C-alpha positions, 0 to 999 in steps of 0.5 A: 763703411759709408758715411751719412750725412744729414740734410737738415740741421738747425744751428741755434746759440744761447744767450744769459740775462738776468730782469723779470718782466713786469706783472702783466706779462707773467704766462697765462694759461698754455696754449692747447697742444696735442698730448704726447702718445704712447709711442713717443715715451717709448721712443724717448726711452729708447733714445736715451739707452742708445745715445750712451751705448753707441756715441763715440764718447761713451758719455753718460745722459747726465746733467751736462748733456741736459743742461746744453739740451735745454739752451739748444731747444730753446734757441731752436724755438727762438734763436734771436731772443725775441719771443720769450722774457728772460723770466721764462729762461729762468723759470725754464733753467729750473730744470736744466739738470733735469732733462737727463732723468725725464727723457730716461723716463719717456717723460716729455711734460717739459717739452710741452711746457716750454713749447706751449709758453713759446706759443703764448709769446708769439701771439702776444708779440705779433699782437704787438707787431700787427699793432706797430705795423699800424703806426708810424717810424721814424727812420731818420732816428739815432738807433741800432738793432743787434743783429748778433744771436750771441750778443742779444738779450732776452727782454726783461719786461713788456716795455723792452720786448715791445721796444726790440719789435719796434726795432726789429720791424724798422729793420724788417721794412728797411730791408724791404724797402731796399729791395724795391717795395714801398712804405705800404707793400712793405707793411702789408708783407710783414703782417702777413708774414707774422701772421703765417710765422704764428699760424705755421708754429700753432700747427707743429705736430706731436712728431714735430716737437718731439724731433725738436726736443730730442735732437736737442738732446742728441746734439748735447753730445755733438752737432750730428747726431740727431733724432728723425721724425717718422716723416723726416725718415721718410723723407731721408730714405727718398734721398738714399733710394737716389730719388734726387730730382730737385735743385741740388742743394742742402739747407739748413734753417739759421736764426729764422732763415733758409740758409744755403749750407751746400750746393750739390756738385752736378745738381740743377742749382751747380748747373746755373751757376749763381747760387752758393753756400751761405745764401739765403733764400727768402722767396719760392715760386713755381713755374717760369711766373706767377706768385712768389711765397714769402719763406722767411721764417718759414719751418724748414720743411715746408721750405724744402717741400716747396722747392723740390719738385719733378725733374724738368719743372721750373722753380724760382728763388728769391735770394739774398747772397749771402744774406745781405743785399738785394733779392735776386730771382734765380730760375732754376729747371729741376733736375736729377743729379748726373754722375757725369756732372760730378766725376773727375775730370782732368786737363794738361796745362803747359805752365811757364813761369819767370826765373824758370826756362822750362815749360812743364806739363802739369795735369790738373784734376778736378775731384768734386767728390768720392763716388763710388756706384755701389749697386753695381759693384756689389753685382760685380759689374766690370764697368762700375763707376768710381772715383778711383777708377776715373782718376786712374784713367786719368793719371794713365793718360798723363802718364802717356803724354809725360806729365811733369807734376799733378795737382788733384784738386779737392777744393770743392770736395765734401767727402763721399765714400771712405773706401774711395778716399783708401783706394784712391790714396792707393794710387800714389802710395805702394801700400799701408794704413790709409786711416784710422777709426775709433769705435765707442769701445775705445778700438781702433782699427786701421784700413789700408791700401793693400794693393802694391804699386802705384798709378803716379810716382811724380810730384803731387799737390793737393789743394784744399779749401775750408769746404774740403770735408771728411774723405777729402780730410782723410786723403789729404791728411794721408798724403802729408803723412807719408810725406808723398806730396804737399797740401795748398790752399786755405790754412785748414780744411773743414775738420769733420773726423766723424762718422755717422750711422742712422739707426732704425728704432722700429728695427731696434725695437722689435727687430724689423722695420715695419712700424716707423718711429723714426731714427736715430743719427748717431755719431759712433766713430772717429777718423785718425790719419796714419800718424795718430792725428785726428783730422777733428776740428783741426782739419789738415793744416796746408803746407802753402797757404793761399789768401781767400775768403772762404778761410774766414767763413764760419763753416767749418766743424768748429763753428758747431756747438758742442762739436767733439775735441781734437785728440790722437790715437797711436801712429801705425806703421807706415813708409815715408816718401822723400817728396816733402823736404823741409828746406824745399817747404820753407822756399815754397812758402817764401817764394808765394808770399813774395809773388802774392805781395807783388801780385795787383789782383791778390792785393785786391783780394787781401783788401775784400778779405779785411772788409769782409772780416771787419763787416762779419764782426759787427754786432749792431746795425744803425737803423737810421735809413740814410746810414743803413742803404750806405752800409747795404750800397757797401755790402752790395758792392763787397758781395758782388766781389766775394761772388767773383772770388768765390766763382775764381775758387769753387767755381765746378764748370770748368775742369781749370779756371786761368785765374790769379788764384789758380795761376799762383797754385801752378806756380807753387806746383812749378816750383815744386817740381823744380825744387824736388828735381834739384834735390835729385840731382844733388842726391845723385852728385 
């Protein structure tokens, strides 16, 4: 079974308001658009049929999905509520429960009507913006702007829309001033940005519009089910053929900004060392010098095309770390991801701690992904690479060198092969079920480690974070259920407990894929641990929690709209090891909390976490220049500290980095090894 993850996802969020615009703002003739083709109608009807038949929920395409789809579609067009009037939304809402019927009939008129209105509003707002940019702005006025899409409201009339745009422009001008632009440069850049924005939306073709609309429908089921247009499918197939030349980063569009959602271990960006999750890319340039293109408000597919390129060439990214502060240019040499850079690596740490007279040998294994060379495995080659084979070799070395305990670091591991998650678990348990998978018909299958024996029977600590997802959660959860070891790190892992498959629509319609009708990526299965708990939403809970900024980031499954609920299935029969005594876990937690409370560096981290949370929860920003720049300076300082902390926790450059966070991981492991030894001695006596 293979886990298929989309490279692009657009997240959006709706908001309600009530007033009507003045007569002058009522819609004129819709912007001319391409007419949906007969093929588009066939695709819509096919999606309407396949989703209920294959989705894990088995939910029919109904009014609930219809209402969700409308909100997702309008928000994908206007995430910050800067273009539509509330009257537009109220008018669209008259069809809120009709989309399901329309899609079943292949009727795409509503999508084209909404998009036509959007283009009209874009033209109106850009005209106002250009006019405002020719005027003066008072940067001493005591006013603010709403920066949280959930808190924003649609304008009710032209005057309100104009004021929203005046504030939005002030914010953008201050932002560019902070980047070192003078007023004239900033005004010129914004004029070009808004003109380009309007032009690009008008270049949207029927395939792009169909993808946006049908993806809104499929994401009404869950955030991982999407429709891929023919071009998107071709791009995806290029990736699946391992043509991975590029920077090695997954990107998404968020509130009109190109945002980094994952830096792939072993890729060019990971080697460069600076690009990180939640960073925003604002410019892209080619080669070592030359003009950079402003990509703010640019369609994600266009940004991706600018960043892609042949291995060995250079791309220059203008990046705002975490989306705030000054733009810093990163020069990244495109490369093909090498397996060695993302393979398991191990190191032995000789560890001593206060209160313990003994120096312990602790083996540290860094595993960035659950990888498998499937082609070589299918060909029965003897030396094919896999995470299980590599970890087994490391464990054999640890055994030979009499290592006392092992830390398996999955804190940067976003998943991979389900087969590998099962096989790797088998290195630590004798045999038995590792994961249960529920299908769309409600049936449940168990997938087990069938090989007797273990590669490591001594203490095991699994290090996780909010970035540990999918296959990582299966491994960590199985280790917990078997009471085979302990999990430490963030309070919970990512919480993605679902499996997606790609259904080629040409194949579905004609039993061949010669005709490219795009594809449906649909969530068709859900994961469950041996004890019956789903990893969905809840993730795997840590036995010992360590403070971190990652735990406060909005990067988990639960932060996505319409994520599937957590549930249970019947527990599978399995062995239970005596490697997780309740009294020892309580002692480990207490001793760790005492050390953390007395540690100055953890104290600084807790202060930064508190500041990060308070800033993240702010819904508005002052447009007074003095206050704006003071806040920006504070954010820049905070961001530098955050980057240090994230580098501390998530750096892939070293196998083990000796810092305060990892030292506490080792302290907990030392306590755990000591505690198990004492328990065993007590039992023998």
